[in-house]
C-alpha positions as CSV (number, residue, x, y, z in Angstrom):
1,M,8.5,60.7,69.9
2,G,11.6,58.9,70.8
3,R,14.0,57.1,68.4
4,W,12.3,53.7,68.8
5,G,8.9,55.3,68.4
6,G,9.9,56.8,65.1
7,L,11.0,53.3,63.9
8,S,7.9,51.7,64.8
9,F,6.0,54.3,63.0
10,M,8.1,53.9,59.7
11,A,7.6,50.1,59.9
12,A,3.9,50.5,60.4
13,V,3.7,52.8,57.4
14,T,5.9,50.5,55.3
15,A,3.6,47.5,56.1
16,E,0.6,49.3,55.4
17,R,2.0,50.3,52.0
18,R,2.8,46.6,51.3
19,G,-0.5,45.4,52.2
20,R,-2.1,47.8,49.6
21,A,0.0,47.0,46.6
22,F,3.1,45.1,45.1
23,T,6.3,46.6,44.5
24,L,7.8,46.8,41.1
25,I,10.4,44.1,41.7
26,E,7.6,41.8,42.9
27,V,5.5,42.4,40.0
28,T,8.5,41.8,37.6
29,L,9.5,38.5,39.3
30,G,5.9,37.4,39.4
31,L,5.6,38.0,35.5
32,S,8.8,36.3,35.0
33,I,7.6,33.2,36.9
34,L,4.3,33.3,34.8
35,I,6.1,33.6,31.5
36,L,8.4,30.5,32.3
37,I,5.4,28.5,33.3
38,F,3.6,29.4,30.2
39,G,6.7,28.6,28.2
40,V,7.0,25.1,29.6
41,I,3.3,24.6,29.0
42,F,3.5,25.6,25.5
43,Q,6.4,23.4,24.8
44,L,4.6,20.4,26.5
45,V,1.5,21.0,24.3
46,Q,3.5,21.5,21.2
47,F,5.5,18.2,21.9
48,A,2.2,16.4,22.4
49,L,0.7,17.8,19.3
50,I,3.8,16.6,17.2
51,G,3.6,13.2,18.6
52,A,0.0,12.8,18.1
53,N,0.4,14.0,14.4
54,E,3.3,11.6,13.9
55,A,1.3,8.7,15.3
56,T,-1.6,9.6,13.2
57,Q,0.8,9.8,10.1
58,Q,2.3,6.4,11.0
59,T,-1.2,4.8,11.5
60,R,-2.4,6.3,8.1
61,R,0.7,4.9,6.4
62,S,0.3,1.6,8.0
63,R,-3.4,1.4,6.8
64,E,-2.2,2.2,3.3
65,V,0.3,-0.6,3.3
66,D,-2.2,-3.1,4.9
67,G,-5.0,-2.1,2.4
68,L,-2.4,-2.7,-0.6
69,F,-1.4,-6.1,0.6
70,A,-5.2,-7.1,1.4
71,L,-6.1,-5.8,-2.3
72,V,-3.2,-7.9,-3.8
73,R,-3.9,-10.9,-1.7
74,Q,-7.6,-10.9,-2.8
75,L,-6.9,-10.3,-6.4
76,C,-4.5,-13.3,-6.4
77,L,-7.1,-15.5,-4.7
78,D,-9.8,-14.5,-7.0
79,L,-8.0,-14.9,-10.2
80,P,-10.1,-17.1,-12.6
81,F,-8.4,-19.9,-14.4
82,R,-8.4,-18.1,-17.9
83,S,-6.7,-15.1,-16.7
84,Q,-2.9,-14.1,-17.1
85,V,-0.2,-12.6,-14.9
86,L,2.4,-10.2,-16.3
87,L,5.5,-8.6,-14.8
88,E,6.8,-5.7,-16.8
89,P,10.0,-3.9,-15.6
90,Q,10.0,-0.3,-16.5
91,G,13.5,0.8,-15.7
92,Q,14.6,4.3,-14.7
93,G,13.4,4.1,-11.0
94,R,9.9,3.1,-12.2
95,G,10.0,-0.4,-10.6
96,T,8.0,-3.2,-12.1
97,D,4.3,-3.1,-13.3
98,L,2.0,-5.8,-12.3
99,V,-0.7,-6.5,-14.9
100,L,-3.4,-8.9,-14.5
101,S,-5.8,-9.6,-17.7
102,N,-9.1,-11.1,-17.4
103,A,-8.9,-10.0,-13.7
104,P,-11.7,-9.7,-11.1
105,S,-13.6,-6.5,-10.2
106,A,-11.7,-4.0,-8.2
107,I,-13.4,-0.7,-8.6
108,L,-15.6,-0.6,-11.7
109,P,-18.8,-2.5,-11.6
110,E,-18.9,-6.2,-12.5
111,R,-19.4,-6.9,-16.1
112,Y,-19.3,-10.0,-18.2
113,D,-19.2,-8.5,-21.9
114,G,-15.6,-7.9,-22.0
115,T,-12.0,-8.1,-20.5
116,R,-10.9,-6.5,-17.4
117,V,-7.2,-5.6,-17.2
118,L,-5.7,-4.5,-13.8
119,R,-2.2,-2.7,-13.4
120,L,-0.4,-1.7,-10.5
121,E,2.1,1.0,-11.6
122,L,4.8,3.2,-10.1
123,R,4.7,6.6,-11.6
124,K,6.7,9.8,-10.8
125,T,4.7,12.7,-9.4
126,P,5.9,16.2,-10.4
127,G,6.8,18.2,-7.6
128,E,6.8,15.7,-4.9
129,T,9.4,13.3,-3.3
130,G,9.1,9.9,-4.6
131,S,6.7,8.2,-6.9
132,T,2.9,7.4,-6.5
133,L,1.6,3.8,-6.7
134,R,-1.6,3.6,-8.9
135,L,-4.2,1.1,-9.7
136,V,-5.3,1.3,-13.2
137,E,-8.4,-0.7,-14.1
138,V,-9.5,-0.8,-17.8
139,F,-12.3,-2.6,-19.1
140,L,-12.4,-3.7,-23.0
141,P,-15.9,-4.3,-24.3
142,R,-16.2,-7.1,-26.9
143,E,-18.7,-5.3,-29.2
144,G,-16.5,-2.2,-29.8
145,A,-17.9,0.1,-27.2
146,A,-15.9,2.8,-25.6
147,T,-13.2,1.6,-23.2
148,Q,-13.7,2.3,-19.6
149,T,-10.7,3.4,-17.6
150,N,-10.4,4.1,-13.8
151,L,-7.2,5.4,-12.2
152,F,-7.0,5.3,-8.3
153,P,-3.8,6.3,-6.4
154,L,-3.0,4.0,-3.5
155,M,0.0,5.7,-1.9
156,R,2.7,8.3,-2.2
157,E,6.3,8.7,-1.5
158,I,7.3,5.4,-3.0
159,T,11.1,4.9,-3.9
160,D,11.1,1.4,-5.4
161,L,8.6,-1.4,-6.2
162,K,9.8,-4.8,-7.1
163,W,7.8,-8.0,-7.7
164,W,9.1,-11.6,-8.4
165,A,7.0,-14.5,-9.7
166,L,7.8,-18.0,-8.4
167,D,8.2,-20.6,-11.3
168,T,7.8,-23.9,-9.3
169,R,8.9,-25.9,-12.5
170,D,12.6,-24.9,-12.0
171,G,12.3,-23.4,-8.5
172,Q,13.4,-19.9,-9.7
173,E,12.1,-16.4,-9.0
174,K,11.6,-14.3,-12.0
175,T,11.5,-10.6,-12.3
176,E,9.7,-10.8,-15.7
177,W,6.8,-12.8,-16.5
178,G,4.8,-13.4,-19.6
179,D,4.0,-17.0,-19.5
180,P,0.3,-18.0,-20.2
181,I,0.5,-20.1,-17.1
182,K,0.3,-18.1,-14.0
183,P,3.2,-18.4,-11.5
184,A,2.5,-20.2,-8.1
185,C,2.9,-17.0,-6.1
186,L,4.0,-13.4,-6.3
187,R,6.5,-11.8,-4.0
188,L,6.4,-8.1,-3.4
189,E,9.0,-5.7,-1.9
190,L,7.9,-2.0,-1.4
191,T,10.3,0.6,-0.3
192,R,8.8,3.8,1.1
193,R,10.4,7.1,2.1
194,Q,9.4,8.4,5.7
195,G,11.3,11.5,6.5
196,A,15.2,10.8,6.3
197,R,14.7,7.0,6.6
198,R,13.2,4.4,4.2
199,E,10.8,1.7,5.2
200,V,10.8,-1.9,3.3
201,F,7.6,-3.9,3.3
202,R,7.5,-7.6,1.9
203,G,4.6,-9.9,1.2
204,V,4.0,-13.0,-0.4
205,F,0.7,-13.8,-2.3
206,W,-0.2,-17.4,-3.5
207,I,-2.2,-17.8,-6.6
208,P,-4.5,-20.9,-6.4
209,T,-5.0,-21.0,-10.1
210,G,-1.2,-20.9,-10.9
211,L,1.5,-23.5,-11.0
212,G,1.3,-26.2,-8.3
213,P,4.1,-26.6,-5.6
214,G,5.7,-29.3,-7.7
215,G,5.5,-27.5,-11.0
216,S,2.3,-29.2,-12.0
217,V,0.2,-27.3,-14.4
218,P,-3.4,-26.3,-13.2
219,L,-6.5,-27.9,-14.8
220,D,-9.6,-25.9,-15.9
221,P,-12.2,-27.0,-13.4
222,T,-14.9,-26.8,-16.3
223,T,-13.0,-28.4,-19.4
224,L,-10.3,-30.4,-17.4
225,Q,-7.8,-28.9,-19.8
226,M,-4.4,-27.9,-18.7
227,Q,-3.7,-24.3,-18.7
228,G,-1.9,-22.8,-21.7
229,V,-1.9,-26.2,-23.3
230,P,-3.7,-26.9,-26.7
231,P,-6.3,-29.6,-26.4
232,G,-5.1,-33.1,-27.9
233,T,-1.4,-32.6,-26.6
234,P,0.0,-36.0,-25.6
235,G,0.0,-36.5,-21.9
236,T,-2.6,-34.0,-21.1
237,S,-5.8,-36.1,-21.4
238,T,-7.7,-36.7,-18.3
239,P,-10.4,-39.2,-17.5
240,G,-13.5,-38.2,-19.3
241,G,-11.5,-35.7,-21.2
242,S,-9.8,-35.6,-24.4
243,G,-7.9,-38.5,-25.9
244,P,-8.5,-41.5,-28.2
245,G,-12.3,-41.8,-28.5
246,G,-12.9,-39.5,-25.7
247,P,-14.9,-36.1,-26.0
248,S,-12.9,-32.9,-26.8
249,P,-12.8,-30.4,-23.8
250,G,-13.1,-27.4,-26.0
251,G,-10.9,-25.0,-28.0
252,P,-7.5,-23.8,-26.7
253,V,-7.3,-21.3,-23.9
254,P,-6.8,-17.8,-24.8
255,K,-3.7,-16.2,-23.7
């Protein structure tokens, strides 16, 4: 066998071996490529899951704020004439409580043998960042029965809650309100923490049974008596209402 014949034989043997199996270098290179591909795929899936989770959290938070605004808006629209609005600043980072007496039903079943009080309050939750906004509904029966209380957490991670009441008699927004006459509207500013940043939400809620745009006092549609004004007060008589020779519209409006 000549020189070239020996080389041809070795080349044939090498080709045959390569056809039967991979070399160690080829296996190592293939595994490295697979590990690199799987690493890229894992990162893509991880980023997709993180993005989906953040989107879900943002959607949930937006729904909570939308639900709160819808609740307050409906409560303000449904406030009866003989109801009262109170704003009570709490201090020490607890914001301002909104209290609605003789309020419409929110959670408990509708009842007419007592007084319903709703309170939106901000309270610190132990072990959590920020505070929790809660809706407290209390029903006070007239006949001495047990008081019913229901507490419903609305949202967490609240850093501040502020309310303002618009008094159209002097055009001022007030952070405290205890007047028997309801304000024309309420303004809300809610600050909520999301990670390292804060989000601020604002809303305005008009009260149809509150003060009029020009500061006029609302009239009871049943008795035609001005809200918060005792009957017989000069300047409060209406056609067919109280006045000289006219029928009395009833007793004073309870505060």
